[in-house]
N, CA, C, O and CB atoms as a CASP TS submission, in Angstrom:
PFRMAT TS
TARGET T0000
AUTHOR 0000-0000-0000
METHOD Language model
MODEL 1
PARENT N/A
ATOM      1  N   MET     1     244.095   4.955  96.543  1.00  0.00           N
ATOM      2  CA  MET     1     244.164   4.612  97.939  1.00  0.00           C
ATOM      3  C   MET     1     243.151   3.496  98.267  1.00  0.00           C
ATOM      4  O   MET     1     243.451   2.581  99.035  1.00  0.00           O
ATOM      5  CB  MET     1     243.910   5.858  98.801  1.00  0.00           C
ATOM      6  N   LEU     2     241.968   3.587  97.681  1.00  0.00           N
ATOM      7  CA  LEU     2     240.959   2.560  97.907  1.00  0.00           C
ATOM      8  C   LEU     2     241.421   1.214  97.344  1.00  0.00           C
ATOM      9  O   LEU     2     241.258   0.176  97.985  1.00  0.00           O
ATOM     10  CB  LEU     2     239.622   2.975  97.272  1.00  0.00           C
ATOM     11  N   ALA     3     241.992   1.243  96.157  1.00  0.00           N
ATOM     12  CA  ALA     3     242.488   0.011  95.554  1.00  0.00           C
ATOM     13  C   ALA     3     243.593  -0.603  96.409  1.00  0.00           C
ATOM     14  O   ALA     3     243.657  -1.824  96.556  1.00  0.00           O
ATOM     15  CB  ALA     3     243.003   0.278  94.133  1.00  0.00           C
ATOM     16  N   GLN     4     244.445   0.219  96.963  1.00  0.00           N
ATOM     17  CA  GLN     4     245.524  -0.276  97.816  1.00  0.00           C
ATOM     18  C   GLN     4     244.953  -0.944  99.062  1.00  0.00           C
ATOM     19  O   GLN     4     245.460  -1.975  99.505  1.00  0.00           O
ATOM     20  CB  GLN     4     246.473   0.872  98.212  1.00  0.00           C
ATOM     21  N   LYS     5     243.892  -0.356  99.632  1.00  0.00           N
ATOM     22  CA  LYS     5     243.258  -0.963 100.805  1.00  0.00           C
ATOM     23  C   LYS     5     242.677  -2.318 100.475  1.00  0.00           C
ATOM     24  O   LYS     5     242.784  -3.247 101.275  1.00  0.00           O
ATOM     25  CB  LYS     5     242.168  -0.056 101.354  1.00  0.00           C
ATOM     26  N   ILE     6     242.062  -2.453  99.311  1.00  0.00           N
ATOM     27  CA  ILE     6     241.491  -3.733  98.905  1.00  0.00           C
ATOM     28  C   ILE     6     242.587  -4.770  98.712  1.00  0.00           C
ATOM     29  O   ILE     6     242.433  -5.926  99.108  1.00  0.00           O
ATOM     30  CB  ILE     6     240.676  -3.577  97.615  1.00  0.00           C
ATOM     31  N   VAL     7     243.690  -4.358  98.107  1.00  0.00           N
ATOM     32  CA  VAL     7     244.802  -5.273  97.871  1.00  0.00           C
ATOM     33  C   VAL     7     245.437  -5.702  99.185  1.00  0.00           C
ATOM     34  O   VAL     7     245.792  -6.869  99.355  1.00  0.00           O
ATOM     35  CB  VAL     7     245.850  -4.622  96.965  1.00  0.00           C
ATOM     36  N   ASP     8     245.579  -4.766 100.112  1.00  0.00           N
ATOM     37  CA  ASP     8     246.185  -5.094 101.406  1.00  0.00           C
ATOM     38  C   ASP     8     245.325  -6.090 102.169  1.00  0.00           C
ATOM     39  O   ASP     8     245.859  -6.978 102.834  1.00  0.00           O
ATOM     40  CB  ASP     8     246.390  -3.824 102.244  1.00  0.00           C
ATOM     41  N   GLY     9     244.016  -5.962 102.089  1.00  0.00           N
ATOM     42  CA  GLY     9     243.118  -6.907 102.745  1.00  0.00           C
ATOM     43  C   GLY     9     243.081  -6.775 104.255  1.00  0.00           C
ATOM     44  O   GLY     9     242.588  -7.674 104.936  1.00  0.00           O
ATOM     45  N   LYS    10     243.587  -5.686 104.792  1.00  0.00           N
ATOM     46  CA  LYS    10     243.558  -5.498 106.238  1.00  0.00           C
ATOM     47  C   LYS    10     242.237  -4.846 106.630  1.00  0.00           C
ATOM     48  O   LYS    10     241.770  -3.905 105.989  1.00  0.00           O
ATOM     49  CB  LYS    10     244.761  -4.639 106.714  1.00  0.00           C
ATOM     50  N   ILE    11     241.666  -5.359 107.675  1.00  0.00           N
ATOM     51  CA  ILE    11     240.438  -4.764 108.213  1.00  0.00           C
ATOM     52  C   ILE    11     240.750  -4.267 109.613  1.00  0.00           C
ATOM     53  O   ILE    11     241.167  -5.027 110.487  1.00  0.00           O
ATOM     54  CB  ILE    11     239.243  -5.795 108.224  1.00  0.00           C
ATOM     55  N   THR    12     240.541  -2.999 109.801  1.00  0.00           N
ATOM     56  CA  THR    12     240.732  -2.438 111.132  1.00  0.00           C
ATOM     57  C   THR    12     239.374  -2.005 111.660  1.00  0.00           C
ATOM     58  O   THR    12     238.522  -1.538 110.904  1.00  0.00           O
ATOM     59  CB  THR    12     241.738  -1.242 111.111  1.00  0.00           C
ATOM     60  N   THR    13     239.184  -2.161 112.938  1.00  0.00           N
ATOM     61  CA  THR    13     237.880  -1.849 113.520  1.00  0.00           C
ATOM     62  C   THR    13     237.600  -0.350 113.503  1.00  0.00           C
ATOM     63  O   THR    13     236.432   0.038 113.553  1.00  0.00           O
ATOM     64  CB  THR    13     237.802  -2.374 114.946  1.00  0.00           C
ATOM     65  N   ARG    14     238.587   0.487 113.438  1.00  0.00           N
ATOM     66  CA  ARG    14     238.334   1.925 113.452  1.00  0.00           C
ATOM     67  C   ARG    14     237.753   2.409 112.124  1.00  0.00           C
ATOM     68  O   ARG    14     237.230   3.521 112.055  1.00  0.00           O
ATOM     69  CB  ARG    14     239.621   2.680 113.762  1.00  0.00           C
ATOM     70  N   ASP    15     237.834   1.600 111.076  1.00  0.00           N
ATOM     71  CA  ASP    15     237.278   1.981 109.789  1.00  0.00           C
ATOM     72  C   ASP    15     235.777   1.712 109.705  1.00  0.00           C
ATOM     73  O   ASP    15     235.136   2.105 108.730  1.00  0.00           O
ATOM     74  CB  ASP    15     237.994   1.243 108.683  1.00  0.00           C
ATOM     75  N   PHE    16     235.216   1.057 110.700  1.00  0.00           N
ATOM     76  CA  PHE    16     233.816   0.671 110.654  1.00  0.00           C
ATOM     77  C   PHE    16     233.081   1.199 111.866  1.00  0.00           C
ATOM     78  O   PHE    16     233.672   1.448 112.917  1.00  0.00           O
ATOM     79  CB  PHE    16     233.677  -0.841 110.568  1.00  0.00           C
ATOM     80  N   TRP    17     231.771   1.366 111.696  1.00  0.00           N
ATOM     81  CA  TRP    17     230.926   1.807 112.797  1.00  0.00           C
ATOM     82  C   TRP    17     230.818   0.672 113.819  1.00  0.00           C
ATOM     83  O   TRP    17     230.619  -0.480 113.432  1.00  0.00           O
ATOM     84  CB  TRP    17     229.513   2.238 112.283  1.00  0.00           C
ATOM     85  N   PRO    18     230.945   0.974 115.110  1.00  0.00           N
ATOM     86  CA  PRO    18     230.814  -0.095 116.104  1.00  0.00           C
ATOM     87  C   PRO    18     229.404  -0.693 116.070  1.00  0.00           C
ATOM     88  O   PRO    18     228.422   0.046 115.998  1.00  0.00           O
ATOM     89  CB  PRO    18     231.135   0.441 117.519  1.00  0.00           C
ATOM     90  N   ILE    19     229.300  -1.980 116.121  1.00  0.00           N
ATOM     91  CA  ILE    19     228.022  -2.663 115.932  1.00  0.00           C
ATOM     92  C   ILE    19     227.135  -2.600 117.177  1.00  0.00           C
ATOM     93  O   ILE    19     225.910  -2.589 117.052  1.00  0.00           O
ATOM     94  CB  ILE    19     228.266  -4.111 115.551  1.00  0.00           C
ATOM     95  N   ASP    20     227.718  -2.558 118.363  1.00  0.00           N
ATOM     96  CA  ASP    20     226.923  -2.599 119.595  1.00  0.00           C
ATOM     97  C   ASP    20     225.921  -1.444 119.708  1.00  0.00           C
ATOM     98  O   ASP    20     224.753  -1.701 119.997  1.00  0.00           O
ATOM     99  CB  ASP    20     227.845  -2.581 120.794  1.00  0.00           C
ATOM    100  N   PRO    21     226.322  -0.183 119.494  1.00  0.00           N
ATOM    101  CA  PRO    21     225.336   0.898 119.561  1.00  0.00           C
ATOM    102  C   PRO    21     224.253   0.780 118.482  1.00  0.00           C
ATOM    103  O   PRO    21     223.102   1.152 118.711  1.00  0.00           O
ATOM    104  CB  PRO    21     226.037   2.239 119.433  1.00  0.00           C
ATOM    105  N   VAL    22     224.618   0.272 117.333  1.00  0.00           N
ATOM    106  CA  VAL    22     223.646   0.110 116.252  1.00  0.00           C
ATOM    107  C   VAL    22     222.595  -0.926 116.642  1.00  0.00           C
ATOM    108  O   VAL    22     221.404  -0.714 116.414  1.00  0.00           O
ATOM    109  CB  VAL    22     224.351  -0.305 114.939  1.00  0.00           C
ATOM    110  N   LEU    23     223.023  -2.037 117.225  1.00  0.00           N
ATOM    111  CA  LEU    23     222.087  -3.078 117.654  1.00  0.00           C
ATOM    112  C   LEU    23     221.185  -2.594 118.786  1.00  0.00           C
ATOM    113  O   LEU    23     219.996  -2.914 118.812  1.00  0.00           O
ATOM    114  CB  LEU    23     222.851  -4.322 118.098  1.00  0.00           C
ATOM    115  N   LYS    24     221.746  -1.822 119.725  1.00  0.00           N
ATOM    116  CA  LYS    24     220.925  -1.295 120.817  1.00  0.00           C
ATOM    117  C   LYS    24     219.879  -0.316 120.292  1.00  0.00           C
ATOM    118  O   LYS    24     218.723  -0.357 120.715  1.00  0.00           O
ATOM    119  CB  LYS    24     221.809  -0.607 121.868  1.00  0.00           C
ATOM    120  N   ASP    25     220.279   0.569 119.366  1.00  0.00           N
ATOM    121  CA  ASP    25     219.321   1.508 118.784  1.00  0.00           C
ATOM    122  C   ASP    25     218.254   0.779 117.983  1.00  0.00           C
ATOM    123  O   ASP    25     217.090   1.179 117.993  1.00  0.00           O
ATOM    124  CB  ASP    25     220.040   2.521 117.895  1.00  0.00           C
ATOM    125  N   ALA    26     218.636  -0.282 117.292  1.00  0.00           N
ATOM    126  CA  ALA    26     217.661  -1.069 116.531  1.00  0.00           C
ATOM    127  C   ALA    26     216.658  -1.734 117.464  1.00  0.00           C
ATOM    128  O   ALA    26     215.470  -1.803 117.149  1.00  0.00           O
ATOM    129  CB  ALA    26     218.373  -2.131 115.675  1.00  0.00           C
ATOM    130  N   ALA    27     217.125  -2.222 118.604  1.00  0.00           N
ATOM    131  CA  ALA    27     216.222  -2.843 119.581  1.00  0.00           C
ATOM    132  C   ALA    27     215.263  -1.808 120.155  1.00  0.00           C
ATOM    133  O   ALA    27     214.086  -2.101 120.364  1.00  0.00           O
ATOM    134  CB  ALA    27     217.025  -3.512 120.716  1.00  0.00           C
ATOM    135  N   ARG    28     215.760  -0.595 120.413  1.00  0.00           N
ATOM    136  CA  ARG    28     214.884   0.470 120.918  1.00  0.00           C
ATOM    137  C   ARG    28     213.838   0.836 119.870  1.00  0.00           C
ATOM    138  O   ARG    28     212.664   1.013 120.194  1.00  0.00           O
ATOM    139  CB  ARG    28     215.710   1.720 121.308  1.00  0.00           C
ATOM    140  N   TYR    29     214.259   0.946 118.638  1.00  0.00           N
ATOM    141  CA  TYR    29     213.321   1.262 117.557  1.00  0.00           C
ATOM    142  C   TYR    29     212.250   0.184 117.442  1.00  0.00           C
ATOM    143  O   TYR    29     211.072   0.490 117.261  1.00  0.00           O
ATOM    144  CB  TYR    29     214.068   1.412 116.218  1.00  0.00           C
ATOM    145  N   ARG    30     212.653  -1.055 117.547  1.00  0.00           N
ATOM    146  CA  ARG    30     211.705  -2.168 117.469  1.00  0.00           C
ATOM    147  C   ARG    30     210.706  -2.114 118.623  1.00  0.00           C
ATOM    148  O   ARG    30     209.518  -2.378 118.434  1.00  0.00           O
ATOM    149  CB  ARG    30     212.453  -3.512 117.479  1.00  0.00           C
ATOM    150  N   THR    31     211.186  -1.773 119.808  1.00  0.00           N
ATOM    151  CA  THR    31     210.301  -1.630 120.966  1.00  0.00           C
ATOM    152  C   THR    31     209.257  -0.556 120.717  1.00  0.00           C
ATOM    153  O   THR    31     208.071  -0.764 120.971  1.00  0.00           O
ATOM    154  CB  THR    31     211.107  -1.298 122.226  1.00  0.00           C
ATOM    155  N   LEU    32     209.701   0.600 120.217  1.00  0.00           N
ATOM    156  CA  LEU    32     208.761   1.686 119.932  1.00  0.00           C
ATOM    157  C   LEU    32     207.800   1.307 118.817  1.00  0.00           C
ATOM    158  O   LEU    32     206.621   1.657 118.866  1.00  0.00           O
ATOM    159  CB  LEU    32     209.515   2.959 119.557  1.00  0.00           C
ATOM    160  N   GLN    33     208.283   0.612 117.839  1.00  0.00           N
ATOM    161  CA  GLN    33     207.434   0.206 116.722  1.00  0.00           C
ATOM    162  C   GLN    33     206.345  -0.761 117.177  1.00  0.00           C
ATOM    163  O   GLN    33     205.223  -0.706 116.673  1.00  0.00           O
ATOM    164  CB  GLN    33     208.279  -0.436 115.620  1.00  0.00           C
ATOM    165  N   GLN    34     206.654  -1.632 118.107  1.00  0.00           N
ATOM    166  CA  GLN    34     205.665  -2.572 118.622  1.00  0.00           C
ATOM    167  C   GLN    34     204.582  -1.874 119.433  1.00  0.00           C
ATOM    168  O   GLN    34     203.469  -2.386 119.555  1.00  0.00           O
ATOM    169  CB  GLN    34     206.342  -3.627 119.472  1.00  0.00           C
ATOM    170  N   MET    35     204.899  -0.715 119.983  1.00  0.00           N
ATOM    171  CA  MET    35     203.941   0.027 120.801  1.00  0.00           C
ATOM    172  C   MET    35     203.061   0.965 119.975  1.00  0.00           C
ATOM    173  O   MET    35     202.032   1.434 120.462  1.00  0.00           O
ATOM    174  CB  MET    35     204.676   0.820 121.856  1.00  0.00           C
ATOM    175  N   ALA    36     203.447   1.237 118.758  1.00  0.00           N
ATOM    176  CA  ALA    36     202.728   2.204 117.925  1.00  0.00           C
ATOM    177  C   ALA    36     201.370   1.666 117.513  1.00  0.00           C
ATOM    178  O   ALA    36     201.193   0.468 117.292  1.00  0.00           O
ATOM    179  CB  ALA    36     203.547   2.558 116.684  1.00  0.00           C
ATOM    180  N   ARG    37     200.425   2.574 117.415  1.00  0.00           N
ATOM    181  CA  ARG    37     199.073   2.235 116.972  1.00  0.00           C
ATOM    182  C   ARG    37     198.618   3.286 115.970  1.00  0.00           C
ATOM    183  O   ARG    37     199.045   4.439 116.017  1.00  0.00           O
ATOM    184  CB  ARG    37     198.082   2.145 118.180  1.00  0.00           C
ATOM    185  N   PHE    38     197.743   2.865 115.065  1.00  0.00           N
ATOM    186  CA  PHE    38     197.135   3.815 114.140  1.00  0.00           C
ATOM    187  C   PHE    38     195.864   4.367 114.767  1.00  0.00           C
ATOM    188  O   PHE    38     195.039   3.619 115.293  1.00  0.00           O
ATOM    189  CB  PHE    38     196.831   3.149 112.767  1.00  0.00           C
ATOM    190  N   VAL    39     195.720   5.664 114.707  1.00  0.00           N
ATOM    191  CA  VAL    39     194.483   6.318 115.123  1.00  0.00           C
ATOM    192  C   VAL    39     194.008   7.160 113.957  1.00  0.00           C
ATOM    193  O   VAL    39     194.812   7.683 113.186  1.00  0.00           O
ATOM    194  CB  VAL    39     194.687   7.190 116.416  1.00  0.00           C
ATOM    195  N   TYR    40     192.721   7.285 113.836  1.00  0.00           N
ATOM    196  CA  TYR    40     192.145   8.072 112.749  1.00  0.00           C
ATOM    197  C   TYR    40     191.520   9.327 113.337  1.00  0.00           C
ATOM    198  O   TYR    40     190.584   9.261 114.134  1.00  0.00           O
ATOM    199  CB  TYR    40     191.092   7.247 111.948  1.00  0.00           C
ATOM    200  N   ILE    41     192.048  10.457 112.932  1.00  0.00           N
ATOM    201  CA  ILE    41     191.544  11.752 113.372  1.00  0.00           C
ATOM    202  C   ILE    41     191.039  12.476 112.141  1.00  0.00           C
ATOM    203  O   ILE    41     191.807  12.774 111.226  1.00  0.00           O
ATOM    204  CB  ILE    41     192.646  12.588 114.118  1.00  0.00           C
ATOM    205  N   ASP    42     189.750  12.757 112.120  1.00  0.00           N
ATOM    206  CA  ASP    42     189.099  13.386 110.963  1.00  0.00           C
ATOM    207  C   ASP    42     189.361  12.608 109.680  1.00  0.00           C
ATOM    208  O   ASP    42     189.540  13.197 108.614  1.00  0.00           O
ATOM    209  CB  ASP    42     189.583  14.828 110.800  1.00  0.00           C
ATOM    210  N   GLY    43     189.382  11.287 109.786  1.00  0.00           N
ATOM    211  CA  GLY    43     189.559  10.434 108.628  1.00  0.00           C
ATOM    212  C   GLY    43     190.998  10.297 108.152  1.00  0.00           C
ATOM    213  O   GLY    43     191.253   9.649 107.137  1.00  0.00           O
ATOM    214  N   VAL    44     191.940  10.896 108.869  1.00  0.00           N
ATOM    215  CA  VAL    44     193.357  10.826 108.493  1.00  0.00           C
ATOM    216  C   VAL    44     194.063   9.876 109.453  1.00  0.00           C
ATOM    217  O   VAL    44     193.997  10.053 110.669  1.00  0.00           O
ATOM    218  CB  VAL    44     194.027  12.246 108.516  1.00  0.00           C
ATOM    219  N   ALA    45     194.735   8.874 108.907  1.00  0.00           N
ATOM    220  CA  ALA    45     195.473   7.914 109.738  1.00  0.00           C
ATOM    221  C   ALA    45     196.755   8.554 110.262  1.00  0.00           C
ATOM    222  O   ALA    45     197.508   9.183 109.519  1.00  0.00           O
ATOM    223  CB  ALA    45     195.802   6.627 108.935  1.00  0.00           C
ATOM    224  N   SER    46     196.975   8.378 111.546  1.00  0.00           N
ATOM    225  CA  SER    46     198.192   8.891 112.180  1.00  0.00           C
ATOM    226  C   SER    46     198.775   7.797 113.059  1.00  0.00           C
ATOM    227  O   SER    46     198.050   6.937 113.558  1.00  0.00           O
ATOM    228  CB  SER    46     197.901  10.183 113.014  1.00  0.00           C
ATOM    229  N   VAL    47     200.066   7.834 113.241  1.00  0.00           N
ATOM    230  CA  VAL    47     200.729   6.888 114.131  1.00  0.00           C
ATOM    231  C   VAL    47     200.813   7.542 115.505  1.00  0.00           C
ATOM    232  O   VAL    47     201.230   8.693 115.632  1.00  0.00           O
ATOM    233  CB  VAL    47     202.157   6.484 113.594  1.00  0.00           C
ATOM    234  N   GLN    48     200.412   6.797 116.531  1.00  0.00           N
ATOM    235  CA  GLN    48     200.423   7.331 117.884  1.00  0.00           C
ATOM    236  C   GLN    48     201.178   6.376 118.790  1.00  0.00           C
ATOM    237  O   GLN    48     201.017   5.158 118.713  1.00  0.00           O
ATOM    238  CB  GLN    48     198.988   7.562 118.404  1.00  0.00           C
ATOM    239  N   PHE    49     202.008   6.957 119.653  1.00  0.00           N
ATOM    240  CA  PHE    49     202.759   6.193 120.640  1.00  0.00           C
ATOM    241  C   PHE    49     202.177   6.485 122.019  1.00  0.00           C
ATOM    242  O   PHE    49     201.729   7.603 122.271  1.00  0.00           O
ATOM    243  CB  PHE    49     204.281   6.539 120.587  1.00  0.00           C
ATOM    244  N   PRO    50     202.176   5.504 122.912  1.00  0.00           N
ATOM    245  CA  PRO    50     201.722   5.791 124.275  1.00  0.00           C
ATOM    246  C   PRO    50     202.740   6.657 125.001  1.00  0.00           C
ATOM    247  O   PRO    50     203.880   6.801 124.558  1.00  0.00           O
ATOM    248  CB  PRO    50     201.478   4.484 125.056  1.00  0.00           C
ATOM    249  N   ARG    51     202.326   7.218 126.098  1.00  0.00           N
ATOM    250  CA  ARG    51     203.272   8.010 126.896  1.00  0.00           C
ATOM    251  C   ARG    51     204.337   7.090 127.472  1.00  0.00           C
ATOM    252  O   ARG    51     204.048   5.990 127.943  1.00  0.00           O
ATOM    253  CB  ARG    51     202.539   8.781 128.037  1.00  0.00           C
ATOM    254  N   ILE    52     205.561   7.563 127.424  1.00  0.00           N
ATOM    255  CA  ILE    52     206.684   6.801 127.972  1.00  0.00           C
ATOM    256  C   ILE    52     207.269   7.639 129.091  1.00  0.00           C
ATOM    257  O   ILE    52     207.805   8.718 128.835  1.00  0.00           O
ATOM    258  CB  ILE    52     207.770   6.461 126.870  1.00  0.00           C
ATOM    259  N   PRO    53     207.179   7.169 130.327  1.00  0.00           N
ATOM    260  CA  PRO    53     207.697   7.972 131.439  1.00  0.00           C
ATOM    261  C   PRO    53     209.213   8.101 131.363  1.00  0.00           C
ATOM    262  O   PRO    53     209.922   7.135 131.081  1.00  0.00           O
ATOM    263  CB  PRO    53     207.290   7.352 132.782  1.00  0.00           C
ATOM    264  N   ALA    54     209.693   9.313 131.619  1.00  0.00           N
ATOM    265  CA  ALA    54     211.130   9.570 131.599  1.00  0.00           C
ATOM    266  C   ALA    54     211.763   9.038 132.878  1.00  0.00           C
ATOM    267  O   ALA    54     211.136   9.017 133.937  1.00  0.00           O
ATOM    268  CB  ALA    54     211.418  11.082 131.435  1.00  0.00           C
ATOM    269  N   THR    55     212.993   8.618 132.763  1.00  0.00           N
ATOM    270  CA  THR    55     213.744   8.136 133.920  1.00  0.00           C
ATOM    271  C   THR    55     214.190   9.335 134.746  1.00  0.00           C
ATOM    272  O   THR    55     214.741  10.294 134.206  1.00  0.00           O
ATOM    273  CB  THR    55     214.969   7.276 133.481  1.00  0.00           C
ATOM    274  N   SER    56     213.957   9.283 136.030  1.00  0.00           N
ATOM    275  CA  SER    56     214.364  10.403 136.878  1.00  0.00           C
ATOM    276  C   SER    56     215.872  10.377 137.110  1.00  0.00           C
ATOM    277  O   SER    56     216.501   9.319 137.092  1.00  0.00           O
ATOM    278  CB  SER    56     213.616  10.363 138.225  1.00  0.00           C
ATOM    279  N   GLY    57     216.427  11.544 137.323  1.00  0.00           N
ATOM    280  CA  GLY    57     217.851  11.660 137.610  1.00  0.00           C
ATOM    281  C   GLY    57     218.721  11.813 136.376  1.00  0.00           C
ATOM    282  O   GLY    57     219.946  11.825 136.492  1.00  0.00           O
ATOM    283  N   ASP    58     218.121  11.930 135.195  1.00  0.00           N
ATOM    284  CA  ASP    58     218.903  12.080 133.967  1.00  0.00           C
ATOM    285  C   ASP    58     218.816  13.489 133.399  1.00  0.00           C
ATOM    286  O   ASP    58     219.046  13.684 132.206  1.00  0.00           O
ATOM    287  CB  ASP    58     218.435  11.083 132.928  1.00  0.00           C
ATOM    288  N   GLU    59     218.494  14.463 134.220  1.00  0.00           N
ATOM    289  CA  GLU    59     218.290  15.826 133.731  1.00  0.00           C
ATOM    290  C   GLU    59     219.560  16.444 133.138  1.00  0.00           C
ATOM    291  O   GLU    59     219.475  17.316 132.273  1.00  0.00           O
ATOM    292  CB  GLU    59     217.781  16.698 134.856  1.00  0.00           C
ATOM    293  N   ASP    60     220.717  16.008 133.589  1.00  0.00           N
ATOM    294  CA  ASP    60     221.979  16.575 133.104  1.00  0.00           C
ATOM    295  C   ASP    60     222.502  15.878 131.856  1.00  0.00           C
ATOM    296  O   ASP    60     223.504  16.309 131.286  1.00  0.00           O
ATOM    297  CB  ASP    60     223.023  16.505 134.188  1.00  0.00           C
ATOM    298  N   CYS    61     221.850  14.823 131.428  1.00  0.00           N
ATOM    299  CA  CYS    61     222.300  14.061 130.262  1.00  0.00           C
ATOM    300  C   CYS    61     221.757  14.678 128.974  1.00  0.00           C
ATOM    301  O   CYS    61     220.868  15.529 129.006  1.00  0.00           O
ATOM    302  CB  CYS    61     221.858  12.589 130.376  1.00  0.00           C
ATOM    303  N   SER    62     222.292  14.244 127.863  1.00  0.00           N
ATOM    304  CA  SER    62     221.818  14.713 126.565  1.00  0.00           C
ATOM    305  C   SER    62     220.428  14.161 126.276  1.00  0.00           C
ATOM    306  O   SER    62     219.979  13.208 126.912  1.00  0.00           O
ATOM    307  CB  SER    62     222.797  14.306 125.450  1.00  0.00           C
ATOM    308  N   PHE    63     219.757  14.775 125.310  1.00  0.00           N
ATOM    309  CA  PHE    63     218.405  14.369 124.936  1.00  0.00           C
ATOM    310  C   PHE    63     218.376  12.906 124.524  1.00  0.00           C
ATOM    311  O   PHE    63     217.506  12.154 124.965  1.00  0.00           O
ATOM    312  CB  PHE    63     217.874  15.247 123.801  1.00  0.00           C
ATOM    313  N   GLU    64     219.327  12.493 123.674  1.00  0.00           N
ATOM    314  CA  GLU    64     219.352  11.115 123.185  1.00  0.00           C
ATOM    315  C   GLU    64     219.570  10.119 124.307  1.00  0.00           C
ATOM    316  O   GLU    64     218.985   9.037 124.300  1.00  0.00           O
ATOM    317  CB  GLU    64     220.434  10.950 122.140  1.00  0.00           C
ATOM    318  N   THR    65     220.401  10.472 125.262  1.00  0.00           N
ATOM    319  CA  THR    65     220.669   9.589 126.394  1.00  0.00           C
ATOM    320  C   THR    65     219.418   9.436 127.251  1.00  0.00           C
ATOM    321  O   THR    65     219.119   8.337 127.717  1.00  0.00           O
ATOM    322  CB  THR    65     221.837  10.130 127.241  1.00  0.00           C
ATOM    323  N   ARG    66     218.686  10.525 127.461  1.00  0.00           N
ATOM    324  CA  ARG    66     217.463  10.475 128.269  1.00  0.00           C
ATOM    325  C   ARG    66     216.387   9.639 127.583  1.00  0.00           C
ATOM    326  O   ARG    66     215.702   8.848 128.232  1.00  0.00           O
ATOM    327  CB  ARG    66     216.936  11.894 128.536  1.00  0.00           C
ATOM    328  N   VAL    67     216.238   9.816 126.266  1.00  0.00           N
ATOM    329  CA  VAL    67     215.243   9.033 125.528  1.00  0.00           C
ATOM    330  C   VAL    67     215.619   7.559 125.537  1.00  0.00           C
ATOM    331  O   VAL    67     214.762   6.699 125.742  1.00  0.00           O
ATOM    332  CB  VAL    67     215.113   9.543 124.079  1.00  0.00           C
ATOM    333  N   SER    68     216.890   7.265 125.317  1.00  0.00           N
ATOM    334  CA  SER    68     217.350   5.865 125.331  1.00  0.00           C
ATOM    335  C   SER    68     217.081   5.215 126.681  1.00  0.00           C
ATOM    336  O   SER    68     216.629   4.072 126.744  1.00  0.00           O
ATOM    337  CB  SER    68     218.852   5.786 125.002  1.00  0.00           C
ATOM    338  N   ALA    69     217.357   5.940 127.759  1.00  0.00           N
ATOM    339  CA  ALA    69     217.136   5.394 129.096  1.00  0.00           C
ATOM    340  C   ALA    69     215.650   5.141 129.342  1.00  0.00           C
ATOM    341  O   ALA    69     215.284   4.135 129.949  1.00  0.00           O
ATOM    342  CB  ALA    69     217.695   6.348 130.163  1.00  0.00           C
ATOM    343  N   ALA    70     214.794   6.051 128.873  1.00  0.00           N
ATOM    344  CA  ALA    70     213.352   5.882 129.059  1.00  0.00           C
ATOM    345  C   ALA    70     212.846   4.654 128.301  1.00  0.00           C
ATOM    346  O   ALA    70     212.046   3.884 128.832  1.00  0.00           O
ATOM    347  CB  ALA    70     212.600   7.142 128.593  1.00  0.00           C
ATOM    348  N   VAL    71     213.305   4.470 127.074  1.00  0.00           N
ATOM    349  CA  VAL    71     212.873   3.309 126.290  1.00  0.00           C
ATOM    350  C   VAL    71     213.443   2.024 126.890  1.00  0.00           C
ATOM    351  O   VAL    71     212.762   0.999 126.912  1.00  0.00           O
ATOM    352  CB  VAL    71     213.310   3.453 124.812  1.00  0.00           C
ATOM    353  N   ASP    72     214.674   2.068 127.371  1.00  0.00           N
ATOM    354  CA  ASP    72     215.276   0.882 127.981  1.00  0.00           C
ATOM    355  C   ASP    72     214.550   0.459 129.259  1.00  0.00           C
ATOM    356  O   ASP    72     214.557  -0.720 129.614  1.00  0.00           O
ATOM    357  CB  ASP    72     216.744   1.143 128.288  1.00  0.00           C
ATOM    358  N   ASP    73     213.925   1.412 129.951  1.00  0.00           N
ATOM    359  CA  ASP    73     213.222   1.101 131.200  1.00  0.00           C
ATOM    360  C   ASP    73     211.832   0.523 130.975  1.00  0.00           C
ATOM    361  O   ASP    73     211.183   0.105 131.934  1.00  0.00           O
ATOM    362  CB  ASP    73     213.113   2.340 132.047  1.00  0.00           C
ATOM    363  N   LEU    74     211.361   0.489 129.737  1.00  0.00           N
ATOM    364  CA  LEU    74     210.049  -0.090 129.458  1.00  0.00           C
ATOM    365  C   LEU    74     210.081  -1.596 129.707  1.00  0.00           C
ATOM    366  O   LEU    74     211.113  -2.234 129.505  1.00  0.00           O
ATOM    367  CB  LEU    74     209.615   0.210 128.002  1.00  0.00           C
ATOM    368  N   PRO    75     208.962  -2.165 130.143  1.00  0.00           N
ATOM    369  CA  PRO    75     208.935  -3.622 130.321  1.00  0.00           C
ATOM    370  C   PRO    75     209.014  -4.334 128.973  1.00  0.00           C
ATOM    371  O   PRO    75     208.650  -3.771 127.940  1.00  0.00           O
ATOM    372  CB  PRO    75     207.657  -4.052 131.072  1.00  0.00           C
ATOM    373  N   ASP    76     209.487  -5.562 128.994  1.00  0.00           N
ATOM    374  CA  ASP    76     209.544  -6.352 127.764  1.00  0.00           C
ATOM    375  C   ASP    76     208.150  -6.541 127.194  1.00  0.00           C
ATOM    376  O   ASP    76     207.183  -6.707 127.938  1.00  0.00           O
ATOM    377  CB  ASP    76     210.203  -7.715 128.022  1.00  0.00           C
ATOM    378  N   HIS    77     208.052  -6.517 125.893  1.00  0.00           N
ATOM    379  CA  HIS    77     206.747  -6.668 125.218  1.00  0.00           C
ATOM    380  C   HIS    77     206.124  -8.032 125.504  1.00  0.00           C
ATOM    381  O   HIS    77     204.901  -8.161 125.569  1.00  0.00           O
ATOM    382  CB  HIS    77     206.904  -6.480 123.698  1.00  0.00           C
ATOM    383  N   ASN    78     206.963  -9.041 125.674  1.00  0.00           N
ATOM    384  CA  ASN    78     206.456 -10.398 125.912  1.00  0.00           C
ATOM    385  C   ASN    78     205.807 -10.547 127.290  1.00  0.00           C
ATOM    386  O   ASN    78     205.012 -11.461 127.508  1.00  0.00           O
ATOM    387  CB  ASN    78     207.588 -11.406 125.772  1.00  0.00           C
ATOM    388  N   ARG    79     206.145  -9.652 128.215  1.00  0.00           N
ATOM    389  CA  ARG    79     205.608  -9.754 129.566  1.00  0.00           C
ATOM    390  C   ARG    79     204.313  -8.983 129.733  1.00  0.00           C
ATOM    391  O   ARG    79     203.726  -9.030 130.814  1.00  0.00           O
ATOM    392  CB  ARG    79     206.621  -9.262 130.562  1.00  0.00           C
ATOM    393  N   TRP    80     203.841  -8.279 128.723  1.00  0.00           N
ATOM    394  CA  TRP    80     202.623  -7.468 128.850  1.00  0.00           C
ATOM    395  C   TRP    80     201.456  -8.357 128.843  1.00  0.00           C
ATOM    396  O   TRP    80     200.322  -7.888 128.939  1.00  0.00           O
ATOM    397  CB  TRP    80     202.500  -6.435 127.744  1.00  0.00           C
TER
END
């Protein structure tokens, strides 16, 4: 079946992960990574993130949706 797909050469979008959510998640990850700092507690290095205020009114949404909204509401790193 795989060989037949290669021979056919047809690409359908349903066979692949949509790129838009992947790019948005990557941008959120990059934002969080830029905010991370190393702190040393008892000589052990740990990664620490600042507090990120949650967006109000998202209590009925899923955990991932609430976290995404909170990270999206952060100011751009270039404007700090």
